[in-house]
C-alpha positions in Angstrom: -12.3 20.7 8.4 -13.5 17.6 10.3 -12.5 17.1 13.9 -13.0 14.0 15.9 -14.1 15.7 19.1 -15.3 19.1 20.1 -12.9 20.7 22.5 -14.6 22.7 25.3 -14.0 23.7 28.9 -15.7 20.8 30.7 -15.6 22.8 34.0 -18.5 24.8 32.6 -22.1 24.0 33.6 -24.3 21.9 31.3 -26.3 24.9 30.4 -23.2 26.9 29.4 -21.9 23.9 27.3 -25.3 23.5 25.7 -25.3 27.2 24.7 -21.7 26.9 23.3 -22.6 23.9 21.2 -25.8 25.5 20.0 -23.8 28.5 18.7 -21.2 26.3 17.1 -23.7 24.0 15.4 -26.0 26.9 14.3 -23.9 27.3 11.2 -25.3 24.0 10.0 -28.9 24.9 10.5 -31.6 25.2 13.1 -30.5 23.7 16.4 -33.6 22.4 18.2 -31.9 21.1 21.4 -28.6 20.2 23.0 -28.3 17.7 25.8 -25.0 17.3 27.7 -24.0 13.9 29.1 -21.1 13.3 31.3 -21.3 9.6 31.9 -19.9 7.2 30.9 -18.0 9.7 28.7 -18.5 13.4 27.9 -20.7 13.8 24.9 -23.6 15.9 23.6 -26.7 15.0 21.7 -27.5 17.8 19.3 -30.9 17.8 17.8 -31.2 19.6 14.4 -34.2 20.5 12.4 -33.5 18.2 9.5 -31.8 14.9 8.9 -29.4 16.6 6.5 -28.3 19.2 9.1 -27.8 16.3 11.6 -25.5 14.5 9.2 -23.6 17.7 8.6 -23.0 18.2 12.4 -22.0 14.6 12.9 -19.6 14.7 9.9 -18.0 18.0 11.1 -17.3 16.6 14.6 -16.6 13.0 13.8 -19.8 11.9 15.6 -22.7 9.7 14.7 -26.3 10.5 13.6 -29.3 9.0 15.4 -32.5 10.2 13.7 -32.5 14.0 14.1 -29.7 13.9 16.7 -25.9 14.0 16.3 -23.8 12.5 19.0 -20.7 14.7 19.5 -17.9 13.7 21.7 -16.6 16.4 24.1 -13.0 16.8 25.2 -11.3 19.2 27.6 -9.8 22.1 25.7 -6.2 23.1 26.3 -6.0 26.2 28.5 -5.4 29.5 26.6 -1.9 30.8 26.5 
C-alpha cells in the first residue's frame, strides 16, 4: 500500500528518526544512510544500496528518487489512543 508521507513523531531527535526510517525501509533492501531535514519542510533522504531499492522506497512513500536516494516526506503522526 502506497502512502504519500511517512508519519512519525517529529518530536524525536534526528538520530531516533533516522533509526526508525532505517528499520522501516530495510524491508526494501540495504539502507546505506538516512539524513533527516527539517527545513523548509520535514523530509528524509534515504540512501539505498541499489537504484531499484531506491525506487521501491520512493514508490512506497510517495516520494522521489534522486540517484541512490529516495526523498521521503515526513508528517507528525497522530498520538496513540
